[in-house]
C-alpha positions in Angstrom: -3.0 -8.4 7.6 -4.1 -8.8 11.4 -2.6 -6.3 13.6 -2.9 -7.8 17.2 0.5 -7.2 18.3 2.4 -4.2 19.4 4.8 -4.2 16.8 2.1 -4.8 14.3 0.2 -1.7 15.4 3.3 0.3 15.4 4.3 -0.6 11.9 0.6 0.1 10.5 0.8 3.6 12.1 4.0 4.1 10.5 2.7 3.1 7.4 -0.4 5.4 7.8 0.6 8.0 9.3 2.8 9.6 6.7 0.1 9.4 3.7 -2.7 10.4 6.0 -0.8 13.5 7.8 0.3 14.8 4.1 -3.6 14.3 2.7 -4.8 16.7 5.8 -1.9 19.2 5.6 -1.7 19.4 1.8 -5.2 20.0 1.7 -5.2 23.0 3.7 -1.8 24.4 1.6 -4.4 23.9 -1.7 -6.4 26.5 0.2 -4.0 29.0 1.0 -2.1 28.3 -2.5 -5.3 29.1 -4.2 -6.2 32.2 -1.9 -2.7 33.6 -3.1 -3.1 33.1 -6.7 -6.8 35.0 -6.1 -5.4 38.1 -4.4 -5.6 36.9 -0.8 -1.9 36.4 0.9 -2.8 36.2 4.8 -1.8 32.4 4.6 1.7 32.8 2.9 2.3 35.5 5.2 2.0 33.5 8.1 4.1 30.8 6.8 1.3 28.3 6.0 2.3 27.4 2.4 4.6 24.7 3.4 4.2 20.9 3.2 5.9 20.9 6.7 3.0 19.0 8.9 4.2 21.1 11.9 2.8 24.4 10.8 -0.7 22.6 10.2 -1.2 20.3 12.8 -4.5 20.4 14.9 -3.6 17.9 18.1 -7.1 16.7 18.1 -8.2 16.5 14.2 -4.3 15.7 12.8 -3.1 13.3 15.5 -5.4 12.1 18.4 -8.8 11.7 16.3 -6.7 9.3 13.3 -4.7 7.4 15.9 -7.7 6.3 17.9 -9.7 5.5 14.7 -6.7 3.1 13.3 -6.2 1.6 17.0 -9.8 0.5 17.6 -10.0 -0.6 13.9 -12.9 1.7 12.7 -14.0 1.1 9.2 -13.2 4.8 8.5 -10.2 7.2 9.1 -10.5 11.2 9.1 -9.5 13.9 10.7 -8.3 17.8 9.9 -5.4 20.1 10.1 -5.7 23.8 11.3 -7.7 25.7 8.8 -5.5 28.3 6.9 -6.9 31.8 7.3 -8.6 33.5 4.2 -9.7 36.9 4.3 -12.6 36.7 1.6 -12.5 40.5 1.2 -9.0 40.3 -0.6 -10.0 38.2 -3.2 -10.5 39.9 -6.6 -13.7 38.2 -7.6 -15.7 37.4 -4.3 -18.0 34.7 -4.7 -16.2 33.1 -7.5 -12.9 33.0 -6.2 -14.4 31.9 -2.6 -15.7 28.7 -4.8 -12.4 28.3 -6.4 -10.3 28.3 -3.2 -12.8 25.7 -1.5 -12.3 23.3 -4.7 -8.6 23.8 -4.0 -8.3 21.7 -1.0 -10.3 18.8 -2.4 -8.4 19.5 -5.8 -5.0 18.7 -3.7 -6.1 15.6 -2.4 -6.9 14.3 -6.1 -3.3 15.6 -7.3 -2.0 13.2 -4.2 -4.2 10.4 -5.1 -2.5 10.5 -8.3 1.2 10.7 -7.2 0.2 7.7 -5.0 -1.1 5.9 -8.0 2.2 6.5 -9.3 4.2 5.2 -6.5 2.4 2.2 -7.0 3.6 1.7 -10.8 7.2 2.4 -9.6 7.4 0.4 -6.8 6.1 -2.9 -9.1 8.5 -1.6 -11.7 11.5 -0.9 -9.6 11.5 -1.7 -6.0 12.9 -5.0 -4.6 10.8 -7.4 -2.5 11.5 -6.2 0.6 10.6 -2.3 -0.2 7.6 -3.4 -2.7 5.1 -4.5 -0.1 5.5 -1.3 2.1 5.6 1.1 -0.6 2.3 -0.3 -1.9 0.6 -0.5 1.3 1.7 2.9 2.0 0.5 4.3 -1.6 -2.9 2.3 -1.0 -3.1 4.0 2.4 -2.8 7.2 0.7 -5.0 6.6 -2.4 -7.9 5.6 0.0 -7.3 8.5 2.3 -7.3 11.6 -0.2 -10.3 9.7 -1.9 -12.0 9.8 1.5 -11.0 13.5 2.8 -12.0 14.8 -1.0 -15.3 13.3 -0.8 -15.7 14.0 2.9 -15.1 17.5 2.2 -17.8 18.2 -0.4 -20.2 17.5 2.4 -22.3 20.8 2.1 -22.3 21.3 6.0 -20.3 24.2 7.3 -17.3 24.6 7.6 -16.7 21.9 5.1 -15.5 22.7 1.4 -18.9 22.0 0.0 -20.7 24.4 1.9 -18.3 27.2 0.5 -19.3 26.0 -2.7 -23.0 26.1 -2.1 -22.4 29.8 0.0 -20.9 31.0 -3.5 -24.2 30.3 -5.4 -26.6 31.1 -2.7 -28.6 34.7 -2.3 -26.7 36.7 0.0 -29.1 36.2 2.8 -30.0 32.8 2.4 -26.1 32.2 2.7 -25.5 34.1 5.8 -28.6 32.2 7.4 -27.0 28.8 6.1 -23.7 29.3 7.7 -25.1 30.0 10.7 -25.0 26.3 10.9 -21.0 26.8 11.5 -20.7 26.6 15.2 -22.6 23.1 15.0 -21.1 21.7 12.3 -19.0 18.8 14.0 -21.6 18.1 16.6 -23.9 17.4 13.2 -20.9 15.3 11.5 -20.4 12.8 14.3 -24.3 12.6 14.9 -24.3 11.1 11.3 -21.3 9.3 11.8 -23.0 7.8 15.1 -25.9 7.2 13.2 -24.0 5.4 10.2 -25.4 8.0 7.6 -22.2 8.7 6.5 -21.8 6.2 4.0 -25.1 7.4 2.5 -23.7 10.8 2.2 -20.0 10.2 1.0 -20.2 6.5 0.2 -21.2 7.3 -3.6 -18.4 9.9 -4.4 -15.9 7.8 -2.5 -17.0 4.5 -4.8 -16.8 6.5 -7.7 -13.5 7.6 -6.6 -12.2 4.1 -5.6 -13.4 2.9 -9.0 -11.1 5.6 -10.6 -8.0 4.8 -8.8 -8.4 0.9 -9.4 -8.7 1.3 -13.3 -5.2 3.6 -13.1 -3.2 0.7 -10.8 -1.5 -1.8 -12.5 
C-alpha cells in the first residue's frame, strides 16, 4: 500500500506505533525483570517494571526517530527507550548475571514476536473482514520490529546488549578498555547506517529471524 495522503500516513502510524513502542519498552522491562530475579531491584524500586510506555519513553529514541524513519519511508525503523538502571554490584553472580540481564532484552523481543505470530493465527481464524486486515498488518509490523530490535541489540558495540555479553567473557582489563567505547557508540552506529554497513552487521540475524517467523505463519 502507498501512503501518499495525510490520512494514509496517520493510518500507518496508528498501525505501526503500538507494536514498535511495545517492542522498545518491553525490551527494557525484560532487562529490569531479569535483574530483579538475579538480585538487583533498582529498576523495580523506580517503577520501571511496567508495560506503561510513559515510564520508558525517551522522546528522541522512542518517538521522534521512529516517526521520522516512517515519515521519510526509510528501509528500516529502530529506536530505543530509557535504559532501565541496573546495579551490577547487586547481582549474585556478577559476570554471568550481567550476561543474563543483557540477553533478557532481546529475549523479550523474541517472546513478543511469537505473540504477534499468534495474533496472525487468531485474526485469520476469528476476525471479521474489516478487522482482519488491520490486525494482520499490525502483527506483521510487530513481528518485524521485534526481530529487528533483537538482532540490532546483539551488535557487540557498547551500550548495546551484545557488548554486555562480550564484556561478561572478556578479561577484566580488556573489558574495561572495550567499554570505553560507550560514549561513542551512537555515533558509530549512525556512521554504520549512513555507510550502508548495518545490513552486513545485522542482516544475517534479521534474515534468520524472518525465515523462522515465516515458518510459523499460516
